[in-house]
C-alpha positions, 0 to 999 in steps of 0.5 A: 728597167729594161732600155733595149728591147732587141737588134736588128743586126747592130742598129738596138730598137730601144723601148724609149724608141717603141713608147715615145713611138705608141706616144706620138700615135695615141696623142695624134689620134685622141688629137683628131678625135677631139678636134672633130668634137669641135667641128673640125677636118680629122684630116687635116689635124693628122697634117699639122699633128706630123708637123707638130710632132717633127716641131717638137722633136726639133725643139727639144734636140733644139733647147738641149744644145742650150743646157748641155756641155758638149752636145755630140751631134752626128752620134747615135746617142744624140739621134736616140735622146730625148732632148729637154721637154720643154722644147719639144712643147715650145717647138710644137707650139711654134709649129702650130702657131706657124702652120695654121694659117696655111691649113686655114684651122682656129688655132684656139679649136686646134691647141685645145685639141692637142693639149689633152693629147700632149699630156696622153704623149707624155704619159707613155714618153714617161713610161719609155723614161723609166724602162730606159733608167732616165730621168730618175729620182733622188735616191729614197728609203721609202718603199717605192724606192726603184733599184735600176738594173747595170744596163740601164747604167750603161745607157743612161748614167742613172745610179746602182751603186750600194744596191741605191734606191730612187724615187721612180719620178718618170712613173709618178709624171706618167701616172699624174699625166693620164690624170690629168689627160682624163682631166683635161678630154672633161673640161674640153667637154665643159670649157666656156671659151675656146682656148680654156683647155690648152691654158689650164694645160699649161698652168697644170703642168707648169706647178706640175712640174716645179713640183716634182724637180725637187725629187729628181735628181740627174744632169738638168743643165745650166740655163744662160746662168739662172740655174747658178743664180737661183738654184732652180733648176732648168725646168723650174725655171721654164716651168716659172715661165709657162705658168705666167704665159697660161696665166696672161693668155686666160686674162686675154681671152676671158677679156675676149670672151666678156668684151663679145658678151656685151 
């Protein structure tokens, strides 16, 4: 709704950037606390978490090149854009997978600490999306419909003509992920095997993202022609892959635990 907070000279300080930065900080703090509960050193989690954030930022920008046309690399719009969330998730996951041996930490325990933190970071990030006006929903006449400002339209292209009101998909995801964070923290205390929290996050988010895409209306690009061929959005296609991978991980980890108990 208010994409720009103030300016320092000619440089705009955006509400999206502030929410994103706040989300990263609280996510790092949450991950360190959960990791400490599993007996992991907080200092190494902070270090690994910073690299994971960098991997996520890089991944979100890289996937943007695959799903969007005419991406301008050396522009302010490119720098301040959030990129593609699933690209960030994959980039962060790969950063952990690559660096975990360097930090001599158990992968599944670390992943279980990071998963709730990711959900919490998303809750903050989507508030930033709402403030900026990006990731908007389809038009609606229901009472919860939101009309965005002209400034938001200038920044993101969110529709405002004819006093149109849109589904607040950003807020729906923000509050949903806050609930998912609480659920995953609860599960972290009661998990039956390492990796269970990460797997739960993967399945829950994939299902949620697949469903909310039906009421989103912002351009989300094309992925290797699959979007046009299937009628599904890019994020829905990736959600199916994430759900399948999460289920495969669950079977793998559950069998490992069963064999260990025998």
